[in-house]
C-alpha positions as CSV (number, residue, x, y, z in Angstrom):
1,M,35.4,-0.9,20.0
2,S,32.2,-0.5,18.6
3,C,30.3,-1.6,15.2
4,R,28.7,0.9,13.0
5,I,25.5,-1.0,11.1
6,Q,23.6,0.8,8.2
7,I,20.2,-0.1,7.4
8,A,19.6,-0.2,3.8
9,Q,15.9,0.9,3.3
10,I,15.7,-0.1,-0.7
11,N,12.8,-0.3,-3.3
12,P,13.4,-3.9,-4.9
13,I,11.0,-5.1,-7.7
14,V,9.5,-8.7,-7.2
15,G,10.9,-11.2,-9.4
16,D,13.6,-9.3,-10.6
17,V,16.2,-10.9,-8.8
18,A,19.3,-9.9,-11.1
19,G,18.0,-6.4,-10.8
20,N,17.5,-6.4,-7.1
21,A,20.9,-8.4,-6.8
22,V,22.4,-4.9,-8.5
23,R,20.8,-2.8,-6.2
24,I,21.8,-4.8,-2.9
25,M,25.6,-4.8,-4.2
26,T,25.5,-1.2,-5.0
27,A,23.8,-0.4,-1.4
28,A,26.5,-2.7,0.3
29,Q,29.2,-0.6,-1.6
30,Q,27.9,2.7,-0.4
31,A,27.3,1.5,3.1
32,R,31.1,0.4,3.3
33,A,32.4,3.8,1.7
34,A,30.2,5.4,4.7
35,G,32.4,3.5,7.1
36,A,29.7,0.8,8.3
37,Q,30.5,-2.8,9.3
38,I,27.5,-4.4,8.7
39,V,24.9,-3.4,6.1
40,L,21.2,-4.7,7.2
41,F,18.5,-5.3,4.4
42,P,14.8,-6.1,4.7
43,E,12.9,-9.2,4.3
44,L,13.6,-11.0,1.0
45,T,15.0,-8.0,-0.4
46,L,16.6,-10.4,-3.2
47,T,13.2,-11.4,-4.7
48,G,10.7,-8.5,-3.3
49,Y,8.2,-9.2,-1.3
50,P,5.6,-11.2,-1.8
51,P,6.9,-13.2,-4.6
52,E,4.0,-15.6,-4.5
53,D,3.7,-18.4,-6.7
54,L,6.9,-17.4,-8.2
55,L,8.4,-19.4,-5.0
56,L,7.0,-22.4,-6.8
57,R,9.0,-22.2,-9.9
58,P,12.2,-24.1,-9.8
59,E,13.9,-21.6,-12.3
60,F,13.2,-18.7,-10.1
61,L,14.9,-20.6,-7.3
62,Q,17.8,-21.0,-9.5
63,R,18.3,-17.3,-10.3
64,V,18.2,-16.9,-6.3
65,E,21.4,-18.6,-5.7
66,T,23.1,-17.6,-9.0
67,A,22.5,-14.0,-7.3
68,L,23.7,-14.9,-4.0
69,T,27.0,-16.2,-5.6
70,Q,27.4,-13.1,-7.4
71,I,27.0,-11.1,-4.3
72,R,29.0,-13.1,-2.2
73,T,31.9,-13.0,-5.1
74,E,31.6,-9.6,-5.5
75,I,31.1,-7.5,-2.3
76,T,34.2,-7.5,0.3
77,G,35.1,-5.5,3.0
78,I,31.8,-5.6,4.7
79,T,28.7,-8.1,6.3
80,I,25.8,-7.9,4.5
81,V,22.9,-9.6,6.5
82,L,20.3,-10.1,3.8
83,G,16.8,-11.8,3.3
84,Y,16.2,-14.5,0.4
85,P,14.7,-17.9,0.0
86,L,16.3,-20.6,0.7
87,Q,15.9,-24.1,-1.1
88,T,17.0,-27.4,1.0
89,V,16.1,-30.7,0.9
90,G,13.3,-30.1,3.7
91,G,11.7,-27.3,1.6
92,V,12.1,-23.6,0.7
93,F,12.9,-21.5,4.3
94,N,12.4,-17.7,4.6
95,V,15.8,-16.7,5.5
96,A,18.2,-14.2,7.0
97,G,21.7,-14.9,5.7
98,V,25.0,-13.3,7.0
99,L,27.3,-13.1,4.0
100,R,30.8,-11.7,4.2
101,D,34.0,-11.8,2.0
102,G,32.5,-15.2,-0.1
103,A,31.3,-17.2,2.6
104,V,27.7,-17.6,4.1
105,L,28.9,-17.1,8.3
106,A,25.1,-17.6,9.2
107,E,21.4,-18.3,8.0
108,Y,18.4,-18.3,10.1
109,A,14.7,-19.3,9.1
110,K,11.9,-17.3,10.0
111,Q,9.9,-19.2,12.4
112,Q,6.6,-17.5,12.8
113,L,4.9,-17.4,9.2
114,P,1.9,-15.5,9.1
115,N,-0.9,-16.7,7.1
116,Y,-3.7,-14.2,7.5
117,S,-4.6,-11.1,6.3
118,V,-2.4,-10.0,2.8
119,F,-0.2,-13.3,4.0
120,D,0.1,-16.8,2.8
121,E,3.5,-17.6,4.1
122,K,2.7,-21.1,4.7
123,R,1.8,-21.9,1.0
124,Y,5.1,-21.4,0.2
125,F,7.9,-21.8,3.2
126,Q,8.7,-24.3,5.8
127,A,9.3,-22.9,9.4
128,G,12.3,-22.6,11.4
129,T,12.8,-23.7,14.7
130,T,15.9,-22.1,16.2
131,A,17.8,-19.0,17.0
132,T,20.6,-17.9,15.4
133,V,23.5,-15.7,16.9
134,F,26.6,-14.4,15.1
135,M,29.5,-12.8,16.2
136,H,30.9,-9.4,14.9
137,D,33.5,-7.0,16.7
138,G,33.0,-8.8,20.0
139,I,29.0,-8.3,19.8
140,Q,26.4,-10.6,19.9
141,F,24.1,-10.3,17.2
142,G,20.8,-12.4,16.7
143,L,18.8,-12.6,14.0
144,S,14.9,-12.3,13.2
145,I,12.4,-12.0,10.4
146,C,9.3,-9.9,10.5
147,E,6.2,-12.0,12.1
148,D,8.9,-13.2,14.7
149,I,9.3,-9.9,16.5
150,W,5.2,-10.0,16.9
151,Q,5.8,-13.3,19.2
152,D,7.9,-13.4,22.4
153,E,9.3,-16.6,21.4
154,P,12.0,-16.3,18.7
155,T,13.6,-12.9,20.6
156,R,13.3,-14.8,24.0
157,Q,15.3,-18.1,22.4
158,A,17.8,-15.3,20.9
159,V,18.4,-13.8,24.3
160,A,18.9,-17.0,25.4
161,A,21.5,-18.1,22.8
162,G,23.5,-14.8,24.0
163,A,22.3,-12.0,21.7
164,Q,23.2,-8.7,22.2
165,V,21.6,-6.7,19.4
166,L,18.7,-8.2,17.7
167,L,18.7,-7.7,14.0
168,N,15.1,-7.8,12.6
169,L,14.6,-7.7,8.8
170,N,10.9,-6.9,7.4
171,A,8.6,-6.8,5.0
172,S,5.7,-5.0,6.5
173,P,3.1,-3.6,4.6
174,F,1.4,0.0,5.4
175,H,-2.2,0.7,6.6
176,A,-3.1,4.1,8.8
177,G,-1.3,3.5,12.2
178,K,1.1,0.4,11.2
179,S,4.5,2.4,12.3
180,A,3.3,3.2,15.8
181,E,1.8,-0.4,16.0
182,R,5.6,-1.9,15.3
183,E,7.4,0.5,17.4
184,A,5.0,-0.1,20.3
185,I,5.6,-4.0,19.5
186,V,9.4,-3.9,18.8
187,G,9.8,-1.6,22.3
188,R,7.8,-4.0,24.1
189,R,10.1,-6.8,23.0
190,A,13.3,-4.8,23.8
191,R,12.1,-3.9,27.2
192,D,11.3,-7.4,28.0
193,H,14.5,-9.1,27.1
194,G,16.9,-6.0,27.6
195,I,18.1,-6.1,24.3
196,A,18.6,-3.5,21.6
197,I,16.6,-4.0,18.1
198,C,17.3,-2.8,14.7
199,Y,14.3,-2.9,12.7
200,A,14.7,-3.1,8.6
201,N,11.6,-2.7,6.7
202,L,11.2,-2.5,3.0
203,V,10.1,0.3,0.9
204,G,7.9,0.9,-2.2
205,G,4.6,-0.5,-3.9
206,Q,3.8,-3.9,-4.8
207,D,0.7,-4.3,-6.5
208,E,-2.4,-3.6,-3.8
209,L,0.4,-3.2,-1.1
210,V,2.7,-0.2,-0.2
211,F,5.9,-1.0,2.1
212,D,6.8,2.3,3.9
213,G,10.2,1.6,5.3
214,A,10.1,3.9,8.5
215,S,12.8,1.5,9.7
216,F,14.0,2.2,13.4
217,V,16.3,1.3,16.1
218,V,15.2,0.7,19.9
219,N,17.7,0.7,22.9
220,H,17.5,-1.8,25.6
221,A,14.6,0.3,27.4
222,G,12.5,0.1,24.3
223,D,13.0,4.0,23.0
224,V,13.0,4.8,19.5
225,V,16.7,6.5,19.2
226,A,16.6,6.5,15.4
227,R,14.3,6.4,12.7
228,A,14.4,6.6,9.0
229,A,11.9,8.5,7.0
230,G,9.1,6.7,5.3
231,F,8.2,6.2,1.9
232,I,11.6,6.7,0.1
233,E,14.7,4.8,-0.3
234,T,17.1,5.9,2.3
235,T,19.9,4.6,4.9
236,L,20.0,4.5,8.6
237,M,23.6,4.6,10.5
238,I,23.5,3.3,14.1
239,E,26.7,2.6,16.3
240,I,26.8,-0.2,18.7
241,A,29.2,0.1,21.6
242,A,31.0,-3.2,22.5
243,N,28.6,-4.3,25.3
244,G,25.5,-3.9,23.0
245,L,24.5,-0.6,24.0
246,I,23.0,1.7,21.6
247,E,26.1,5.0,21.6
248,S,24.3,8.2,22.2
249,S,25.5,9.6,19.3
250,C,22.7,8.5,17.0
251,E,20.2,11.1,15.7
252,K,16.6,10.5,15.4
253,D,15.0,11.4,12.3
254,S,12.4,14.3,12.5
255,I,10.9,14.6,9.3
256,N,7.9,11.9,9.7
257,P,6.4,13.4,12.8
258,A,3.4,11.7,11.5
259,F,4.7,8.4,12.5
260,E,4.9,9.3,16.2
261,K,3.3,7.1,18.5
262,D,0.1,9.4,18.9
263,S,-0.7,9.1,15.5
264,I,-3.1,6.2,16.1
265,K,-6.7,7.0,15.4
266,P,-10.3,5.5,16.4
267,P,-12.3,4.4,13.5
268,F,-14.2,6.8,11.6
269,E,-17.4,7.1,13.8
270,K,-15.1,9.1,15.9
271,G,-13.3,10.7,13.6
272,G,-10.3,8.2,12.7
273,L,-8.0,8.1,10.0
274,G,-7.5,11.8,9.6
275,G,-5.3,13.9,11.7
276,F,-2.0,13.0,12.2
277,E,-2.7,10.0,9.6
278,L,-3.4,12.2,6.5
279,P,0.0,13.0,5.4
280,T,1.0,9.1,5.7
281,I,-2.0,7.7,4.1
282,Y,-1.5,10.3,1.1
283,A,2.1,9.6,1.0
284,A,1.3,5.6,0.6
285,L,-1.2,6.4,-2.2
286,V,1.2,8.8,-3.8
287,L,4.0,5.3,-3.7
288,G,1.6,3.2,-4.8
289,V,0.7,4.6,-7.7
290,R,4.1,5.6,-8.6
291,D,5.3,2.1,-8.2
292,Y,2.8,0.5,-9.9
293,V,2.9,2.7,-13.1
294,R,6.5,2.5,-13.4
295,K,7.2,-1.3,-12.1
296,N,5.0,-2.1,-14.9
297,G,6.6,0.0,-17.5
298,F,3.5,2.4,-18.5
299,Q,4.6,5.6,-20.1
300,G,2.5,7.6,-17.6
301,A,-1.4,7.7,-16.7
302,V,-4.6,9.0,-18.2
303,L,-8.0,9.6,-16.0
304,G,-11.3,10.8,-16.5
305,L,-11.6,14.5,-14.7
306,S,-15.3,15.0,-13.8
307,G,-15.3,17.9,-11.7
308,G,-16.1,15.5,-8.6
309,V,-14.0,15.5,-5.6
310,D,-12.7,11.9,-6.5
311,S,-11.4,12.1,-9.8
312,A,-9.8,15.2,-8.4
313,L,-8.2,14.0,-5.5
314,T,-7.0,11.1,-8.0
315,L,-5.1,13.7,-10.4
316,A,-3.5,15.4,-7.7
317,I,-2.1,11.9,-6.4
318,A,-1.4,10.9,-10.1
319,V,0.5,14.2,-10.7
320,D,2.5,13.9,-7.5
321,A,3.1,10.4,-8.2
322,L,4.3,10.9,-11.9
323,G,5.2,14.4,-12.7
324,A,2.5,16.8,-14.4
325,K,4.0,15.8,-18.1
326,Q,3.0,12.1,-17.4
327,V,-0.5,12.8,-16.8
328,E,-3.4,13.4,-19.2
329,A,-6.9,14.7,-17.9
330,V,-10.0,13.8,-20.3
331,L,-13.2,15.6,-19.7
332,M,-16.4,13.5,-20.8
333,P,-19.4,16.0,-20.5
334,S,-22.8,14.3,-21.1
335,R,-26.5,16.1,-21.6
336,Y,-26.5,15.9,-18.0
337,T,-23.1,17.5,-17.1
338,A,-23.1,20.5,-15.2
339,A,-21.4,23.7,-16.7
340,M,-19.4,24.1,-13.1
341,S,-18.4,20.7,-13.5
342,N,-16.5,21.5,-16.3
343,T,-15.3,24.7,-15.0
344,D,-14.0,23.3,-12.0
345,A,-11.9,20.2,-13.7
346,L,-10.6,22.8,-16.2
347,E,-9.3,24.6,-13.6
348,Q,-7.6,22.3,-11.6
349,A,-6.1,20.8,-14.7
350,Q,-4.6,24.3,-15.3
351,L,-3.5,24.4,-11.6
352,L,-1.6,21.4,-11.9
353,G,-0.2,22.0,-15.5
354,V,-1.8,18.7,-16.8
355,A,-2.7,18.4,-20.6
356,T,-6.4,17.9,-21.1
357,Q,-9.1,16.7,-23.8
358,I,-12.4,17.4,-23.7
359,I,-14.8,14.6,-25.7
360,P,-18.6,15.0,-25.3
361,I,-20.0,11.6,-25.0
362,E,-23.7,12.5,-26.4
363,P,-22.8,11.2,-29.8
364,A,-21.8,7.9,-28.7
365,F,-24.9,7.9,-26.2
366,Q,-27.1,8.9,-29.0
367,T,-25.9,6.3,-30.9
368,F,-26.2,3.3,-28.6
369,L,-30.0,4.7,-27.6
370,T,-30.9,4.5,-31.4
371,M,-29.4,1.0,-31.8
372,L,-31.3,-0.2,-28.6
373,A,-34.4,1.4,-29.4
374,P,-36.3,-1.8,-30.5
375,S,-35.3,-3.7,-27.7
376,F,-36.0,-0.8,-25.1
377,A,-39.4,-0.4,-26.6
378,N,-42.4,0.2,-24.5
379,C,-39.5,0.3,-21.2
380,A,-39.1,3.2,-19.1
381,S,-35.8,4.8,-18.4
382,D,-33.7,3.7,-15.9
383,V,-30.1,2.8,-14.5
384,T,-29.7,1.0,-18.0
385,E,-29.2,4.3,-19.5
386,E,-27.0,5.8,-16.9
387,N,-24.8,2.6,-17.1
388,I,-24.5,3.1,-20.9
389,Q,-23.2,6.6,-20.3
390,A,-20.4,5.3,-17.9
391,R,-19.3,2.8,-20.7
392,C,-19.0,5.2,-23.5
393,R,-16.5,7.0,-21.2
394,G,-15.1,4.2,-20.3
395,V,-14.7,3.0,-24.0
396,I,-13.2,6.5,-24.7
397,L,-10.7,6.3,-21.8
398,M,-9.5,2.8,-22.8
399,A,-8.7,3.6,-26.1
400,L,-6.6,6.8,-25.0
401,S,-4.8,4.1,-22.9
402,N,-4.2,1.8,-25.7
403,K,-2.8,4.8,-28.1
404,S,-0.8,6.3,-25.6
405,G,1.0,3.2,-23.7
406,R,-0.7,5.3,-20.4
407,I,-2.3,3.5,-17.7
408,L,-6.0,4.1,-17.0
409,L,-6.3,5.2,-13.3
410,T,-10.1,4.7,-12.3
411,T,-11.6,7.0,-9.4
412,G,-13.9,5.4,-7.8
413,N,-13.6,5.3,-3.8
414,K,-14.2,2.5,-1.2
415,S,-17.7,3.3,-0.4
416,E,-18.8,3.4,-3.8
417,M,-17.0,-0.1,-4.4
418,A,-18.5,-1.2,-1.0
419,V,-22.1,-0.9,-2.2
420,G,-21.9,-1.3,-5.9
421,Y,-22.2,2.3,-6.5
422,A,-19.9,2.1,-9.9
423,T,-20.6,0.8,-13.3
424,L,-19.2,-2.6,-14.6
425,Y,-16.9,-1.7,-17.7
426,G,-18.0,1.8,-17.3
427,D,-16.2,3.9,-14.6
428,M,-14.8,0.3,-13.1
429,A,-13.0,0.1,-16.3
430,G,-8.8,0.4,-16.1
431,G,-5.6,-0.7,-14.7
432,F,-5.3,0.8,-11.2
433,A,-7.5,2.2,-8.8
434,P,-5.9,4.7,-6.3
435,L,-8.7,5.3,-4.1
436,K,-10.1,1.5,-4.2
437,D,-9.3,1.4,-0.1
438,V,-10.3,5.2,0.2
439,P,-13.7,6.0,1.8
440,K,-15.6,8.8,0.5
441,L,-15.3,11.0,3.9
442,L,-11.4,10.2,4.0
443,V,-11.6,11.4,0.2
444,Y,-13.0,14.4,1.1
445,R,-10.3,14.7,4.2
446,L,-7.3,14.1,1.9
447,A,-8.2,16.3,-0.7
448,H,-8.2,19.3,2.0
449,Y,-5.0,17.8,3.1
450,R,-3.7,18.5,-0.7
451,N,-4.6,21.7,-0.6
452,T,-3.1,22.6,2.5
453,Q,-0.1,22.0,0.4
454,A,-1.1,24.1,-2.5
455,A,-4.6,25.0,-3.0
456,I,-5.0,22.3,-6.2
457,I,-8.3,21.6,-5.9
458,P,-11.4,23.9,-6.4
459,E,-13.5,25.1,-3.2
460,R,-16.4,24.1,-4.9
461,V,-15.4,20.8,-5.8
462,L,-15.2,20.1,-2.1
463,T,-18.5,21.7,-1.1
464,R,-20.9,20.6,-3.9
465,P,-23.2,17.8,-3.1
466,P,-21.3,14.6,-4.8
467,S,-23.3,13.3,-7.9
468,A,-22.4,11.1,-11.2
469,E,-24.6,13.5,-13.3
470,L,-26.2,10.4,-15.1
471,R,-29.5,11.9,-14.7
472,P,-31.2,15.3,-14.3
473,D,-30.1,16.9,-10.5
474,Q,-28.5,13.6,-9.6
475,T,-27.0,13.3,-6.3
476,D,-25.2,10.3,-4.5
477,Q,-28.0,10.7,-1.3
478,D,-30.3,10.0,-4.0
479,S,-29.3,6.3,-3.7
480,L,-27.3,5.9,-0.8
481,P,-27.5,7.0,2.8
482,P,-25.6,10.2,3.7
483,Y,-21.9,9.4,3.6
484,E,-21.4,10.5,7.3
485,I,-23.8,7.2,7.9
486,L,-22.6,5.2,5.3
487,D,-19.0,5.2,6.1
488,V,-19.3,4.5,9.7
489,I,-21.7,1.4,8.8
490,L,-19.4,0.0,6.1
491,Q,-16.2,0.0,8.5
492,L,-18.3,-2.0,11.5
493,Y,-19.4,-4.6,8.7
494,I,-16.0,-4.6,6.5
495,E,-13.3,-4.1,8.9
496,D,-14.5,-4.5,11.9
497,D,-17.2,-7.7,11.0
498,H,-19.8,-6.5,13.4
499,S,-23.6,-8.1,12.4
500,V,-26.5,-6.3,11.5
501,A,-27.7,-6.4,15.3
502,A,-24.2,-4.9,16.4
503,I,-24.4,-2.1,14.4
504,V,-28.1,-1.5,15.1
505,K,-27.6,-1.6,18.9
506,R,-24.9,1.6,18.0
507,G,-28.1,3.5,17.2
508,Y,-28.3,3.3,13.2
509,P,-31.5,2.3,11.9
510,E,-32.2,-1.5,11.3
511,D,-34.0,-0.9,7.5
512,M,-30.6,1.1,6.4
513,V,-28.4,-1.4,8.0
514,R,-29.6,-4.2,6.3
515,R,-30.3,-2.5,2.9
516,V,-26.3,-1.6,3.1
517,T,-25.0,-4.7,4.3
518,R,-27.2,-6.4,1.2
519,L,-25.8,-4.2,-1.3
520,V,-22.2,-4.9,0.3
521,D,-22.8,-8.8,0.1
522,R,-24.4,-9.1,-3.5
523,N,-21.6,-6.9,-4.8
524,E,-18.4,-8.9,-4.4
525,Y,-18.8,-10.1,-7.8
526,K,-18.1,-6.7,-9.3
527,R,-15.4,-6.1,-6.9
528,R,-14.0,-9.2,-8.4
529,Q,-13.8,-7.7,-11.8
530,A,-12.5,-4.3,-10.5
531,P,-8.8,-3.5,-10.8
532,P,-6.4,-3.4,-7.9
533,G,-5.8,-0.5,-5.6
534,V,-3.6,0.7,-2.9
535,R,-3.9,-0.9,0.2
536,I,-4.4,1.5,3.4
537,S,-6.5,0.1,5.7
538,T,-6.6,-3.1,7.8
539,R,-9.5,-4.6,5.6
540,A,-9.4,-3.9,1.9
541,F,-11.2,-5.9,-1.1
542,G,-9.1,-8.1,-2.7
543,R,-6.0,-9.7,-0.6
544,D,-7.3,-9.1,2.8
545,R,-11.1,-9.7,2.3
546,R,-12.0,-13.1,0.2
547,Y,-15.7,-13.8,0.1
548,P,-17.7,-16.0,-1.9
549,M,-19.5,-14.3,-5.1
550,T,-22.1,-16.8,-4.6
551,S,-23.6,-17.2,-0.8
552,G,-26.3,-17.7,1.1
553,F,-25.0,-16.1,4.5
């Protein structure tokens, strides 16, 4: 005798409990039709992850209970292992429930509640304390949830309680290298305790977070014997023998070689977040944009296309996420815009089949200068006039967004946001920022990667010096260190928490390091007003990095 388990890697919508229940029931019916005896869903599938302060609303938890009753009543003939919040007299727990033919056979409460990085689970949940094991087809199955697998004790408890196979429900968000980290830690748990583990992970974009799926199964030796594709809704079937061993008939998904363990790369200083990771990072950006736009009901996207690499990559991501017909590119040349910028922007839009508008900002810019002339009398031109141009563009783009129902995508990158090289209510105006967590050097790498799939970004965009084109002959390096240096300093300071002294010891000029770190600290107020964007690193601005705007540090 053996047991067939199907992992249902689905994409729920946070808060849409009724809709998620339908998705769950549909997946369960399909699993039953495919011959599965157990269908395994990810963590908190019923609510989506993270539900955040929705968990504090009694009405929300009541909807969960209503949906659970519906699922238990309507789905028969298959065992469902499902993640949901459970309210008890002792508080709310993050649980994995085992449901079959109208009954709840078992419930396990998550023991390890993460409260770091993007996680706030101790704000909402009480921690469980004991293992849960249930019998199915003569096999003893243990349960654990996400963070439980990163600590040894929950697995040890499950094995001590008799578990032969561990079912691990996850809502594990993506960052570069994360899939290899998961497989390494789960493989270690399997080897240390001699137990096969089925790892079911959520897929989809939720605000800044992207869940990449990439569910997998490891055998008792810790070897990955089956793996689901990443960044898409899919299923993975596995057969467990009566003794709890993985049957040899399992197939390993090979369409995502970027998920192999050798995909972990060192920091930017040594060329990291490139190479094998480029396909997965790009896929994360596409999924993050697609789900943010569609789950929030926008009719598509609009963006300003300047002829520079940031807007070029943003346009490519938007088209890959939504389709060319759902994206509009707007060229807004000024008196300082080079002719080649317009030429390159129009060429890319044509290659991608995207509709364009050309709306020069000179009339608006001149009007503002005239209006402000009395106030600016006897004042030399400075960054103020540059910001006015950026704000003219922001007004135009927001107006087009309002009229069309399309979200405005901003095009700024992480390097710019880190040092404040952006204009409030100008190029920062918008609803979503695809490149918010993508440093400038990685922007170039991703653009080159996208061109290997199809040459849609003109070569000159990738080779000319970057410029905001807000004054004559301007380049980014007039105001910033070379990105080859800037991005390393930013990673060491922001992601690795290195001090100025520690960065200087690595060979970077002290005056430059102090200037860059001061810019990072003083521009927190700008970042607080920036739109959300896709998280791809271990320390993104927003949920990850929470620094005070007013600080004497």
